[in-house]
mmCIF file of the protein (N, C-alpha, C, O) and its ligand, coordinates in Angstrom:
data_MODEL
# 
_entry.id   MODEL 
# 
loop_
_entity.id 
_entity.type 
_entity.pdbx_number_of_molecules 
1 polymer     1 
2 non-polymer 1 
# 
_entity_poly.entity_id                      1 
_entity_poly.type                           'polypeptide(L)' 
_entity_poly.nstd_linkage                   no 
_entity_poly.nstd_monomer                   no 
_entity_poly.pdbx_seq_one_letter_code       MTCPICGTGFLLDETQAPPFCSVRCKQIDLGRWLDEEIGLPHEGEPDPEMLD 
_entity_poly.pdbx_seq_one_letter_code_can   MTCPICGTGFLLDETQAPPFCSVRCKQIDLGRWLDEEIGLPHEGEPDPEMLD 
_entity_poly.pdbx_strand_id                 A 
# 
loop_
_entity_poly_seq.entity_id 
_entity_poly_seq.num 
_entity_poly_seq.mon_id 
_entity_poly_seq.hetero 
1 1  MET n 
1 2  THR n 
1 3  CYS n 
1 4  PRO n 
1 5  ILE n 
1 6  CYS n 
1 7  GLY n 
1 8  THR n 
1 9  GLY n 
1 10 PHE n 
1 11 LEU n 
1 12 LEU n 
1 13 ASP n 
1 14 GLU n 
1 15 THR n 
1 16 GLN n 
1 17 ALA n 
1 18 PRO n 
1 19 PRO n 
1 20 PHE n 
1 21 CYS n 
1 22 SER n 
1 23 VAL n 
1 24 ARG n 
1 25 CYS n 
1 26 LYS n 
1 27 GLN n 
1 28 ILE n 
1 29 ASP n 
1 30 LEU n 
1 31 GLY n 
1 32 ARG n 
1 33 TRP n 
1 34 LEU n 
1 35 ASP n 
1 36 GLU n 
1 37 GLU n 
1 38 ILE n 
1 39 GLY n 
1 40 LEU n 
1 41 PRO n 
1 42 HIS n 
1 43 GLU n 
1 44 GLY n 
1 45 GLU n 
1 46 PRO n 
1 47 ASP n 
1 48 PRO n 
1 49 GLU n 
1 50 MET n 
1 51 LEU n 
1 52 ASP n 
# 
loop_
_struct_asym.id 
_struct_asym.entity_id 
A 1 
B 2 
# 
loop_
_chem_comp.id 
_chem_comp.type 
_chem_comp.mon_nstd_flag 
ALA 'L-peptide linking' y 
ARG 'L-peptide linking' y 
ASP 'L-peptide linking' y 
CYS 'L-peptide linking' y 
GLN 'L-peptide linking' y 
GLU 'L-peptide linking' y 
GLY 'peptide linking'   y 
HIS 'L-peptide linking' y 
ILE 'L-peptide linking' y 
LEU 'L-peptide linking' y 
LYS 'L-peptide linking' y 
MET 'L-peptide linking' y 
PHE 'L-peptide linking' y 
PRO 'L-peptide linking' y 
SER 'L-peptide linking' y 
THR 'L-peptide linking' y 
TRP 'L-peptide linking' y 
VAL 'L-peptide linking' y 
ZN  non-polymer         . 
# 
_pdbx_entity_nonpoly.entity_id   2 
_pdbx_entity_nonpoly.name        ? 
_pdbx_entity_nonpoly.comp_id     ZN 
# 
_pdbx_nonpoly_scheme.asym_id         B 
_pdbx_nonpoly_scheme.entity_id       2 
_pdbx_nonpoly_scheme.mon_id          ZN 
_pdbx_nonpoly_scheme.ndb_seq_num     1 
_pdbx_nonpoly_scheme.pdb_seq_num     101 
_pdbx_nonpoly_scheme.auth_seq_num    101 
_pdbx_nonpoly_scheme.pdb_mon_id      ZN 
_pdbx_nonpoly_scheme.auth_mon_id     ZN 
_pdbx_nonpoly_scheme.pdb_strand_id   A 
_pdbx_nonpoly_scheme.pdb_ins_code    . 
# 
loop_
_atom_site.group_PDB 
_atom_site.id 
_atom_site.type_symbol 
_atom_site.label_atom_id 
_atom_site.label_alt_id 
_atom_site.label_comp_id 
_atom_site.label_asym_id 
_atom_site.label_entity_id 
_atom_site.label_seq_id 
_atom_site.pdbx_PDB_ins_code 
_atom_site.Cartn_x 
_atom_site.Cartn_y 
_atom_site.Cartn_z 
_atom_site.occupancy 
_atom_site.B_iso_or_equiv 
_atom_site.pdbx_formal_charge 
_atom_site.auth_seq_id 
_atom_site.auth_comp_id 
_atom_site.auth_asym_id 
_atom_site.auth_atom_id 
_atom_site.pdbx_PDB_model_num 
ATOM   1   N  N  . MET A 1 1  ? 0.798   -1.187 -0.089 1.00 0.00 ? 1   MET A N  1 
ATOM   2   C  CA . MET A 1 1  ? -0.073  0.100  -0.013 1.00 0.00 ? 1   MET A CA 1 
ATOM   3   C  C  . MET A 1 1  ? 0.767   1.340  0.145  1.00 0.00 ? 1   MET A C  1 
ATOM   4   O  O  . MET A 1 1  ? 1.908   1.252  0.597  1.00 0.00 ? 1   MET A O  1 
ATOM   5   N  N  . THR A 1 2  ? 0.302   2.357  -0.170 1.00 0.00 ? 2   THR A N  1 
ATOM   6   C  CA . THR A 1 2  ? 1.005   3.823  -0.180 1.00 0.00 ? 2   THR A CA 1 
ATOM   7   C  C  . THR A 1 2  ? 0.718   4.612  0.989  1.00 0.00 ? 2   THR A C  1 
ATOM   8   O  O  . THR A 1 2  ? -0.412  4.898  1.387  1.00 0.00 ? 2   THR A O  1 
ATOM   9   N  N  . CYS A 1 3  ? 1.963   4.990  1.588  1.00 0.00 ? 3   CYS A N  1 
ATOM   10  C  CA . CYS A 1 3  ? 1.639   6.040  2.740  1.00 0.00 ? 3   CYS A CA 1 
ATOM   11  C  C  . CYS A 1 3  ? 0.959   7.086  2.348  1.00 0.00 ? 3   CYS A C  1 
ATOM   12  O  O  . CYS A 1 3  ? 1.276   7.617  1.284  1.00 0.00 ? 3   CYS A O  1 
ATOM   13  N  N  . PRO A 1 4  ? 0.133   7.481  2.943  1.00 0.00 ? 4   PRO A N  1 
ATOM   14  C  CA . PRO A 1 4  ? -0.561  8.770  2.735  1.00 0.00 ? 4   PRO A CA 1 
ATOM   15  C  C  . PRO A 1 4  ? 0.055   10.112 2.981  1.00 0.00 ? 4   PRO A C  1 
ATOM   16  O  O  . PRO A 1 4  ? -0.422  11.171 2.573  1.00 0.00 ? 4   PRO A O  1 
ATOM   17  N  N  . ILE A 1 5  ? 1.337   9.961  3.797  1.00 0.00 ? 5   ILE A N  1 
ATOM   18  C  CA . ILE A 1 5  ? 2.059   11.143 4.198  1.00 0.00 ? 5   ILE A CA 1 
ATOM   19  C  C  . ILE A 1 5  ? 3.116   11.470 3.165  1.00 0.00 ? 5   ILE A C  1 
ATOM   20  O  O  . ILE A 1 5  ? 3.232   12.596 2.682  1.00 0.00 ? 5   ILE A O  1 
ATOM   21  N  N  . CYS A 1 6  ? 4.046   10.222 2.778  1.00 0.00 ? 6   CYS A N  1 
ATOM   22  C  CA . CYS A 1 6  ? 5.152   10.596 1.944  1.00 0.00 ? 6   CYS A CA 1 
ATOM   23  C  C  . CYS A 1 6  ? 4.922   9.961  0.646  1.00 0.00 ? 6   CYS A C  1 
ATOM   24  O  O  . CYS A 1 6  ? 5.676   10.268 -0.276 1.00 0.00 ? 6   CYS A O  1 
ATOM   25  N  N  . GLY A 1 7  ? 4.051   9.178  0.463  1.00 0.00 ? 7   GLY A N  1 
ATOM   26  C  CA . GLY A 1 7  ? 3.755   8.368  -0.959 1.00 0.00 ? 7   GLY A CA 1 
ATOM   27  C  C  . GLY A 1 7  ? 4.639   7.352  -1.157 1.00 0.00 ? 7   GLY A C  1 
ATOM   28  O  O  . GLY A 1 7  ? 4.736   6.895  -2.296 1.00 0.00 ? 7   GLY A O  1 
ATOM   29  N  N  . THR A 1 8  ? 5.437   6.817  -0.096 1.00 0.00 ? 8   THR A N  1 
ATOM   30  C  CA . THR A 1 8  ? 6.288   5.704  -0.445 1.00 0.00 ? 8   THR A CA 1 
ATOM   31  C  C  . THR A 1 8  ? 5.416   4.473  -0.383 1.00 0.00 ? 8   THR A C  1 
ATOM   32  O  O  . THR A 1 8  ? 4.541   4.363  0.477  1.00 0.00 ? 8   THR A O  1 
ATOM   33  N  N  . GLY A 1 9  ? 5.673   3.472  -1.369 1.00 0.00 ? 9   GLY A N  1 
ATOM   34  C  CA . GLY A 1 9  ? 4.933   2.233  -1.206 1.00 0.00 ? 9   GLY A CA 1 
ATOM   35  C  C  . GLY A 1 9  ? 5.726   1.226  -0.241 1.00 0.00 ? 9   GLY A C  1 
ATOM   36  O  O  . GLY A 1 9  ? 6.939   1.028  -0.318 1.00 0.00 ? 9   GLY A O  1 
ATOM   37  N  N  . PHE A 1 10 ? 4.888   0.640  0.649  1.00 0.00 ? 10  PHE A N  1 
ATOM   38  C  CA . PHE A 1 10 ? 5.314   -0.192 1.466  1.00 0.00 ? 10  PHE A CA 1 
ATOM   39  C  C  . PHE A 1 10 ? 4.481   -1.685 1.954  1.00 0.00 ? 10  PHE A C  1 
ATOM   40  O  O  . PHE A 1 10 ? 3.311   -1.619 1.576  1.00 0.00 ? 10  PHE A O  1 
ATOM   41  N  N  . LEU A 1 11 ? 4.674   -2.525 2.425  1.00 0.00 ? 11  LEU A N  1 
ATOM   42  C  CA . LEU A 1 11 ? 4.008   -3.630 2.936  1.00 0.00 ? 11  LEU A CA 1 
ATOM   43  C  C  . LEU A 1 11 ? 3.492   -3.616 4.338  1.00 0.00 ? 11  LEU A C  1 
ATOM   44  O  O  . LEU A 1 11 ? 4.208   -3.502 5.333  1.00 0.00 ? 11  LEU A O  1 
ATOM   45  N  N  . LEU A 1 12 ? 2.060   -3.753 4.338  1.00 0.00 ? 12  LEU A N  1 
ATOM   46  C  CA . LEU A 1 12 ? 1.531   -3.593 5.646  1.00 0.00 ? 12  LEU A CA 1 
ATOM   47  C  C  . LEU A 1 12 ? 2.154   -4.139 6.832  1.00 0.00 ? 12  LEU A C  1 
ATOM   48  O  O  . LEU A 1 12 ? 2.178   -3.602 7.940  1.00 0.00 ? 12  LEU A O  1 
ATOM   49  N  N  . ASP A 1 13 ? 2.819   -5.613 6.399  1.00 0.00 ? 13  ASP A N  1 
ATOM   50  C  CA . ASP A 1 13 ? 3.344   -6.327 7.350  1.00 0.00 ? 13  ASP A CA 1 
ATOM   51  C  C  . ASP A 1 13 ? 4.740   -5.765 7.832  1.00 0.00 ? 13  ASP A C  1 
ATOM   52  O  O  . ASP A 1 13 ? 5.236   -6.098 8.908  1.00 0.00 ? 13  ASP A O  1 
ATOM   53  N  N  . GLU A 1 14 ? 5.326   -4.895 6.955  1.00 0.00 ? 14  GLU A N  1 
ATOM   54  C  CA . GLU A 1 14 ? 6.598   -4.541 7.401  1.00 0.00 ? 14  GLU A CA 1 
ATOM   55  C  C  . GLU A 1 14 ? 6.599   -3.077 8.297  1.00 0.00 ? 14  GLU A C  1 
ATOM   56  O  O  . GLU A 1 14 ? 7.574   -2.536 8.818  1.00 0.00 ? 14  GLU A O  1 
ATOM   57  N  N  . THR A 1 15 ? 5.247   -2.646 8.296  1.00 0.00 ? 15  THR A N  1 
ATOM   58  C  CA . THR A 1 15 ? 5.350   -1.083 8.856  1.00 0.00 ? 15  THR A CA 1 
ATOM   59  C  C  . THR A 1 15 ? 4.881   -1.367 10.556 1.00 0.00 ? 15  THR A C  1 
ATOM   60  O  O  . THR A 1 15 ? 4.195   -2.263 11.048 1.00 0.00 ? 15  THR A O  1 
ATOM   61  N  N  . GLN A 1 16 ? 5.546   -0.240 11.145 1.00 0.00 ? 16  GLN A N  1 
ATOM   62  C  CA . GLN A 1 16 ? 5.405   -0.404 12.470 1.00 0.00 ? 16  GLN A CA 1 
ATOM   63  C  C  . GLN A 1 16 ? 4.169   0.630  13.110 1.00 0.00 ? 16  GLN A C  1 
ATOM   64  O  O  . GLN A 1 16 ? 3.735   0.757  14.255 1.00 0.00 ? 16  GLN A O  1 
ATOM   65  N  N  . ALA A 1 17 ? 3.834   1.281  11.846 1.00 0.00 ? 17  ALA A N  1 
ATOM   66  C  CA . ALA A 1 17 ? 2.919   2.284  12.441 1.00 0.00 ? 17  ALA A CA 1 
ATOM   67  C  C  . ALA A 1 17 ? 1.723   2.454  11.133 1.00 0.00 ? 17  ALA A C  1 
ATOM   68  O  O  . ALA A 1 17 ? 1.590   3.512  10.518 1.00 0.00 ? 17  ALA A O  1 
ATOM   69  N  N  . PRO A 1 18 ? 1.033   1.403  10.897 1.00 0.00 ? 18  PRO A N  1 
ATOM   70  C  CA . PRO A 1 18 ? 0.057   1.216  10.085 1.00 0.00 ? 18  PRO A CA 1 
ATOM   71  C  C  . PRO A 1 18 ? -1.068  2.364  10.225 1.00 0.00 ? 18  PRO A C  1 
ATOM   72  O  O  . PRO A 1 18 ? -1.434  2.537  11.387 1.00 0.00 ? 18  PRO A O  1 
ATOM   73  N  N  . PRO A 1 19 ? -1.699  3.201  9.229  1.00 0.00 ? 19  PRO A N  1 
ATOM   74  C  CA . PRO A 1 19 ? -1.321  2.728  7.707  1.00 0.00 ? 19  PRO A CA 1 
ATOM   75  C  C  . PRO A 1 19 ? -0.309  3.567  7.071  1.00 0.00 ? 19  PRO A C  1 
ATOM   76  O  O  . PRO A 1 19 ? -0.288  3.910  5.889  1.00 0.00 ? 19  PRO A O  1 
ATOM   77  N  N  . PHE A 1 20 ? 0.510   3.853  7.969  1.00 0.00 ? 20  PHE A N  1 
ATOM   78  C  CA . PHE A 1 20 ? 1.707   4.553  7.506  1.00 0.00 ? 20  PHE A CA 1 
ATOM   79  C  C  . PHE A 1 20 ? 2.830   3.713  7.380  1.00 0.00 ? 20  PHE A C  1 
ATOM   80  O  O  . PHE A 1 20 ? 2.813   2.606  7.917  1.00 0.00 ? 20  PHE A O  1 
ATOM   81  N  N  . CYS A 1 21 ? 3.997   4.180  6.609  1.00 0.00 ? 21  CYS A N  1 
ATOM   82  C  CA . CYS A 1 21 ? 4.984   3.507  6.210  1.00 0.00 ? 21  CYS A CA 1 
ATOM   83  C  C  . CYS A 1 21 ? 6.074   3.287  7.487  1.00 0.00 ? 21  CYS A C  1 
ATOM   84  O  O  . CYS A 1 21 ? 6.872   2.360  7.629  1.00 0.00 ? 21  CYS A O  1 
ATOM   85  N  N  . SER A 1 22 ? 5.850   4.389  8.318  1.00 0.00 ? 22  SER A N  1 
ATOM   86  C  CA . SER A 1 22 ? 6.808   4.478  9.474  1.00 0.00 ? 22  SER A CA 1 
ATOM   87  C  C  . SER A 1 22 ? 6.259   5.127  10.825 1.00 0.00 ? 22  SER A C  1 
ATOM   88  O  O  . SER A 1 22 ? 5.113   5.575  10.806 1.00 0.00 ? 22  SER A O  1 
ATOM   89  N  N  . VAL A 1 23 ? 6.971   5.198  11.929 1.00 0.00 ? 23  VAL A N  1 
ATOM   90  C  CA . VAL A 1 23 ? 6.620   5.857  12.799 1.00 0.00 ? 23  VAL A CA 1 
ATOM   91  C  C  . VAL A 1 23 ? 6.512   7.363  12.756 1.00 0.00 ? 23  VAL A C  1 
ATOM   92  O  O  . VAL A 1 23 ? 5.606   8.019  13.271 1.00 0.00 ? 23  VAL A O  1 
ATOM   93  N  N  . ARG A 1 24 ? 7.638   7.873  12.020 1.00 0.00 ? 24  ARG A N  1 
ATOM   94  C  CA . ARG A 1 24 ? 7.796   9.217  11.369 1.00 0.00 ? 24  ARG A CA 1 
ATOM   95  C  C  . ARG A 1 24 ? 6.571   9.727  10.776 1.00 0.00 ? 24  ARG A C  1 
ATOM   96  O  O  . ARG A 1 24 ? 6.001   10.770 11.095 1.00 0.00 ? 24  ARG A O  1 
ATOM   97  N  N  . CYS A 1 25 ? 6.235   8.930  9.921  1.00 0.00 ? 25  CYS A N  1 
ATOM   98  C  CA . CYS A 1 25 ? 5.086   9.553  9.138  1.00 0.00 ? 25  CYS A CA 1 
ATOM   99  C  C  . CYS A 1 25 ? 3.936   9.436  9.936  1.00 0.00 ? 25  CYS A C  1 
ATOM   100 O  O  . CYS A 1 25 ? 3.086   10.282 9.662  1.00 0.00 ? 25  CYS A O  1 
ATOM   101 N  N  . LYS A 1 26 ? 3.631   8.629  10.867 1.00 0.00 ? 26  LYS A N  1 
ATOM   102 C  CA . LYS A 1 26 ? 2.463   8.446  11.655 1.00 0.00 ? 26  LYS A CA 1 
ATOM   103 C  C  . LYS A 1 26 ? 2.469   9.855  12.518 1.00 0.00 ? 26  LYS A C  1 
ATOM   104 O  O  . LYS A 1 26 ? 1.460   10.509 12.786 1.00 0.00 ? 26  LYS A O  1 
ATOM   105 N  N  . GLN A 1 27 ? 3.929   10.206 12.923 1.00 0.00 ? 27  GLN A N  1 
ATOM   106 C  CA . GLN A 1 27 ? 3.928   11.336 13.792 1.00 0.00 ? 27  GLN A CA 1 
ATOM   107 C  C  . GLN A 1 27 ? 3.543   12.741 13.041 1.00 0.00 ? 27  GLN A C  1 
ATOM   108 O  O  . GLN A 1 27 ? 2.831   13.600 13.561 1.00 0.00 ? 27  GLN A O  1 
ATOM   109 N  N  . ILE A 1 28 ? 4.081   12.833 11.836 1.00 0.00 ? 28  ILE A N  1 
ATOM   110 C  CA . ILE A 1 28 ? 3.868   13.871 11.200 1.00 0.00 ? 28  ILE A CA 1 
ATOM   111 C  C  . ILE A 1 28 ? 2.241   13.952 10.559 1.00 0.00 ? 28  ILE A C  1 
ATOM   112 O  O  . ILE A 1 28 ? 1.897   14.913 9.870  1.00 0.00 ? 28  ILE A O  1 
ATOM   113 N  N  . ASP A 1 29 ? 1.494   13.046 10.820 1.00 0.00 ? 29  ASP A N  1 
ATOM   114 C  CA . ASP A 1 29 ? 0.076   13.178 10.384 1.00 0.00 ? 29  ASP A CA 1 
ATOM   115 C  C  . ASP A 1 29 ? -0.531  13.488 11.735 1.00 0.00 ? 29  ASP A C  1 
ATOM   116 O  O  . ASP A 1 29 ? -1.570  14.148 11.732 1.00 0.00 ? 29  ASP A O  1 
ATOM   117 N  N  . LEU A 1 30 ? -0.068  13.135 12.776 1.00 0.00 ? 30  LEU A N  1 
ATOM   118 C  CA . LEU A 1 30 ? -0.685  13.434 14.014 1.00 0.00 ? 30  LEU A CA 1 
ATOM   119 C  C  . LEU A 1 30 ? -0.325  14.902 14.313 1.00 0.00 ? 30  LEU A C  1 
ATOM   120 O  O  . LEU A 1 30 ? -1.151  15.644 14.845 1.00 0.00 ? 30  LEU A O  1 
ATOM   121 N  N  . GLY A 1 31 ? 0.866   15.305 13.983 1.00 0.00 ? 31  GLY A N  1 
ATOM   122 C  CA . GLY A 1 31 ? 1.075   16.780 14.291 1.00 0.00 ? 31  GLY A CA 1 
ATOM   123 C  C  . GLY A 1 31 ? 0.342   17.453 13.316 1.00 0.00 ? 31  GLY A C  1 
ATOM   124 O  O  . GLY A 1 31 ? -0.099  18.497 13.797 1.00 0.00 ? 31  GLY A O  1 
ATOM   125 N  N  . ARG A 1 32 ? 0.021   17.299 12.144 1.00 0.00 ? 32  ARG A N  1 
ATOM   126 C  CA . ARG A 1 32 ? -0.692  18.024 11.151 1.00 0.00 ? 32  ARG A CA 1 
ATOM   127 C  C  . ARG A 1 32 ? -2.043  18.220 11.874 1.00 0.00 ? 32  ARG A C  1 
ATOM   128 O  O  . ARG A 1 32 ? -2.544  19.340 11.975 1.00 0.00 ? 32  ARG A O  1 
ATOM   129 N  N  . TRP A 1 33 ? -2.692  16.977 12.436 1.00 0.00 ? 33  TRP A N  1 
ATOM   130 C  CA . TRP A 1 33 ? -3.933  17.341 12.940 1.00 0.00 ? 33  TRP A CA 1 
ATOM   131 C  C  . TRP A 1 33 ? -3.931  18.160 14.197 1.00 0.00 ? 33  TRP A C  1 
ATOM   132 O  O  . TRP A 1 33 ? -4.889  18.908 14.393 1.00 0.00 ? 33  TRP A O  1 
ATOM   133 N  N  . LEU A 1 34 ? -2.980  18.099 15.045 1.00 0.00 ? 34  LEU A N  1 
ATOM   134 C  CA . LEU A 1 34 ? -2.842  18.995 16.272 1.00 0.00 ? 34  LEU A CA 1 
ATOM   135 C  C  . LEU A 1 34 ? -2.590  20.310 15.820 1.00 0.00 ? 34  LEU A C  1 
ATOM   136 O  O  . LEU A 1 34 ? -3.057  21.219 16.507 1.00 0.00 ? 34  LEU A O  1 
ATOM   137 N  N  . ASP A 1 35 ? -1.893  20.622 14.719 1.00 0.00 ? 35  ASP A N  1 
ATOM   138 C  CA . ASP A 1 35 ? -1.695  22.044 14.405 1.00 0.00 ? 35  ASP A CA 1 
ATOM   139 C  C  . ASP A 1 35 ? -3.108  22.605 13.719 1.00 0.00 ? 35  ASP A C  1 
ATOM   140 O  O  . ASP A 1 35 ? -3.380  23.805 13.755 1.00 0.00 ? 35  ASP A O  1 
ATOM   141 N  N  . GLU A 1 36 ? -3.901  21.707 13.148 1.00 0.00 ? 36  GLU A N  1 
ATOM   142 C  CA . GLU A 1 36 ? -5.194  22.336 12.639 1.00 0.00 ? 36  GLU A CA 1 
ATOM   143 C  C  . GLU A 1 36 ? -6.090  22.528 14.057 1.00 0.00 ? 36  GLU A C  1 
ATOM   144 O  O  . GLU A 1 36 ? -6.900  23.455 14.079 1.00 0.00 ? 36  GLU A O  1 
ATOM   145 N  N  . GLU A 1 37 ? -5.985  21.877 14.942 1.00 0.00 ? 37  GLU A N  1 
ATOM   146 C  CA . GLU A 1 37 ? -6.837  21.996 16.053 1.00 0.00 ? 37  GLU A CA 1 
ATOM   147 C  C  . GLU A 1 37 ? -6.389  22.910 16.966 1.00 0.00 ? 37  GLU A C  1 
ATOM   148 O  O  . GLU A 1 37 ? -7.241  23.382 17.717 1.00 0.00 ? 37  GLU A O  1 
ATOM   149 N  N  . ILE A 1 38 ? -5.127  23.314 17.096 1.00 0.00 ? 38  ILE A N  1 
ATOM   150 C  CA . ILE A 1 38 ? -4.789  24.471 18.037 1.00 0.00 ? 38  ILE A CA 1 
ATOM   151 C  C  . ILE A 1 38 ? -4.682  25.729 17.271 1.00 0.00 ? 38  ILE A C  1 
ATOM   152 O  O  . ILE A 1 38 ? -4.692  26.835 17.811 1.00 0.00 ? 38  ILE A O  1 
ATOM   153 N  N  . GLY A 1 39 ? -4.579  25.528 15.976 1.00 0.00 ? 39  GLY A N  1 
ATOM   154 C  CA . GLY A 1 39 ? -4.346  26.773 15.187 1.00 0.00 ? 39  GLY A CA 1 
ATOM   155 C  C  . GLY A 1 39 ? -5.265  27.788 15.473 1.00 0.00 ? 39  GLY A C  1 
ATOM   156 O  O  . GLY A 1 39 ? -6.455  27.579 15.239 1.00 0.00 ? 39  GLY A O  1 
ATOM   157 N  N  . LEU A 1 40 ? -4.931  28.757 15.901 1.00 0.00 ? 40  LEU A N  1 
ATOM   158 C  CA . LEU A 1 40 ? -5.785  29.955 16.097 1.00 0.00 ? 40  LEU A CA 1 
ATOM   159 C  C  . LEU A 1 40 ? -5.579  31.114 15.376 1.00 0.00 ? 40  LEU A C  1 
ATOM   160 O  O  . LEU A 1 40 ? -4.427  31.479 15.143 1.00 0.00 ? 40  LEU A O  1 
ATOM   161 N  N  . PRO A 1 41 ? -6.640  31.814 14.946 1.00 0.00 ? 41  PRO A N  1 
ATOM   162 C  CA . PRO A 1 41 ? -6.519  32.977 14.201 1.00 0.00 ? 41  PRO A CA 1 
ATOM   163 C  C  . PRO A 1 41 ? -5.990  34.179 14.929 1.00 0.00 ? 41  PRO A C  1 
ATOM   164 O  O  . PRO A 1 41 ? -6.304  34.471 16.082 1.00 0.00 ? 41  PRO A O  1 
ATOM   165 N  N  . HIS A 1 42 ? -5.140  34.869 14.145 1.00 0.00 ? 42  HIS A N  1 
ATOM   166 C  CA . HIS A 1 42 ? -4.076  36.102 14.717 1.00 0.00 ? 42  HIS A CA 1 
ATOM   167 C  C  . HIS A 1 42 ? -4.983  36.568 15.622 1.00 0.00 ? 42  HIS A C  1 
ATOM   168 O  O  . HIS A 1 42 ? -6.178  36.301 15.497 1.00 0.00 ? 42  HIS A O  1 
ATOM   169 N  N  . GLU A 1 43 ? -4.557  37.239 16.530 1.00 0.00 ? 43  GLU A N  1 
ATOM   170 C  CA . GLU A 1 43 ? -5.310  38.156 17.512 1.00 0.00 ? 43  GLU A CA 1 
ATOM   171 C  C  . GLU A 1 43 ? -5.477  39.596 16.845 1.00 0.00 ? 43  GLU A C  1 
ATOM   172 O  O  . GLU A 1 43 ? -4.523  40.068 16.226 1.00 0.00 ? 43  GLU A O  1 
ATOM   173 N  N  . GLY A 1 44 ? -6.622  40.271 16.957 1.00 0.00 ? 44  GLY A N  1 
ATOM   174 C  CA . GLY A 1 44 ? -7.332  41.217 16.453 1.00 0.00 ? 44  GLY A CA 1 
ATOM   175 C  C  . GLY A 1 44 ? -7.562  41.101 14.829 1.00 0.00 ? 44  GLY A C  1 
ATOM   176 O  O  . GLY A 1 44 ? -7.789  42.068 14.101 1.00 0.00 ? 44  GLY A O  1 
ATOM   177 N  N  . GLU A 1 45 ? -7.474  39.911 14.456 1.00 0.00 ? 45  GLU A N  1 
ATOM   178 C  CA . GLU A 1 45 ? -7.926  39.702 13.087 1.00 0.00 ? 45  GLU A CA 1 
ATOM   179 C  C  . GLU A 1 45 ? -8.988  38.639 13.019 1.00 0.00 ? 45  GLU A C  1 
ATOM   180 O  O  . GLU A 1 45 ? -8.680  37.476 13.281 1.00 0.00 ? 45  GLU A O  1 
ATOM   181 N  N  . PRO A 1 46 ? -10.362 38.998 12.647 1.00 0.00 ? 46  PRO A N  1 
ATOM   182 C  CA . PRO A 1 46 ? -11.341 38.150 12.742 1.00 0.00 ? 46  PRO A CA 1 
ATOM   183 C  C  . PRO A 1 46 ? -10.930 36.993 11.323 1.00 0.00 ? 46  PRO A C  1 
ATOM   184 O  O  . PRO A 1 46 ? -10.410 37.409 10.287 1.00 0.00 ? 46  PRO A O  1 
ATOM   185 N  N  . ASP A 1 47 ? -11.174 35.993 11.484 1.00 0.00 ? 47  ASP A N  1 
ATOM   186 C  CA . ASP A 1 47 ? -10.926 35.031 10.494 1.00 0.00 ? 47  ASP A CA 1 
ATOM   187 C  C  . ASP A 1 47 ? -12.088 34.515 9.829  1.00 0.00 ? 47  ASP A C  1 
ATOM   188 O  O  . ASP A 1 47 ? -12.967 34.104 10.587 1.00 0.00 ? 47  ASP A O  1 
ATOM   189 N  N  . PRO A 1 48 ? -12.320 34.430 8.512  1.00 0.00 ? 48  PRO A N  1 
ATOM   190 C  CA . PRO A 1 48 ? -13.610 34.455 7.884  1.00 0.00 ? 48  PRO A CA 1 
ATOM   191 C  C  . PRO A 1 48 ? -13.698 32.990 8.018  1.00 0.00 ? 48  PRO A C  1 
ATOM   192 O  O  . PRO A 1 48 ? -14.817 32.546 8.273  1.00 0.00 ? 48  PRO A O  1 
ATOM   193 N  N  . GLU A 1 49 ? -12.720 32.158 7.892  1.00 0.00 ? 49  GLU A N  1 
ATOM   194 C  CA . GLU A 1 49 ? -13.016 30.733 7.747  1.00 0.00 ? 49  GLU A CA 1 
ATOM   195 C  C  . GLU A 1 49 ? -13.584 30.249 8.954  1.00 0.00 ? 49  GLU A C  1 
ATOM   196 O  O  . GLU A 1 49 ? -14.043 29.106 8.953  1.00 0.00 ? 49  GLU A O  1 
ATOM   197 N  N  . MET A 1 50 ? -13.632 31.050 10.147 1.00 0.00 ? 50  MET A N  1 
ATOM   198 C  CA . MET A 1 50 ? -13.995 30.426 11.386 1.00 0.00 ? 50  MET A CA 1 
ATOM   199 C  C  . MET A 1 50 ? -15.401 30.519 11.533 1.00 0.00 ? 50  MET A C  1 
ATOM   200 O  O  . MET A 1 50 ? -15.947 29.830 12.395 1.00 0.00 ? 50  MET A O  1 
ATOM   201 N  N  . LEU A 1 51 ? -16.085 31.304 10.783 1.00 0.00 ? 51  LEU A N  1 
ATOM   202 C  CA . LEU A 1 51 ? -17.372 31.545 10.812 1.00 0.00 ? 51  LEU A CA 1 
ATOM   203 C  C  . LEU A 1 51 ? -18.420 30.364 9.948  1.00 0.00 ? 51  LEU A C  1 
ATOM   204 O  O  . LEU A 1 51 ? -19.638 30.258 10.092 1.00 0.00 ? 51  LEU A O  1 
ATOM   205 N  N  . ASP A 1 52 ? -17.489 29.507 8.989  1.00 0.00 ? 52  ASP A N  1 
ATOM   206 C  CA . ASP A 1 52 ? -18.183 28.430 8.588  1.00 0.00 ? 52  ASP A CA 1 
ATOM   207 C  C  . ASP A 1 52 ? -18.756 27.433 9.442  1.00 0.00 ? 52  ASP A C  1 
ATOM   208 O  O  . ASP A 1 52 ? -19.374 26.485 8.957  1.00 0.00 ? 52  ASP A O  1 
HETATM 209 ZN ZN . ZN  B 2 .  ? 5.593   7.423  4.629  1.00 0.00 2 101 ZN  A ZN 1 
# 
C-alpha cells in the first residue's frame, strides 16, 4: 500500500505504524491534525473561515 504522508509504497506487514510506512510519518500526520486543532486566528484579526 502507499503511505498517505510521503507516498512511499510499503508492505503492511513491514510497517510499525499502519497505515503509515513508518512511525515518523505517523507522527507527521498526528502533528498535522494537532496543528489544525490548535491553530488559532491571529489576535485582532477576525478569521472568515472560522464563521463557517
Ligand atoms: Zn511515509
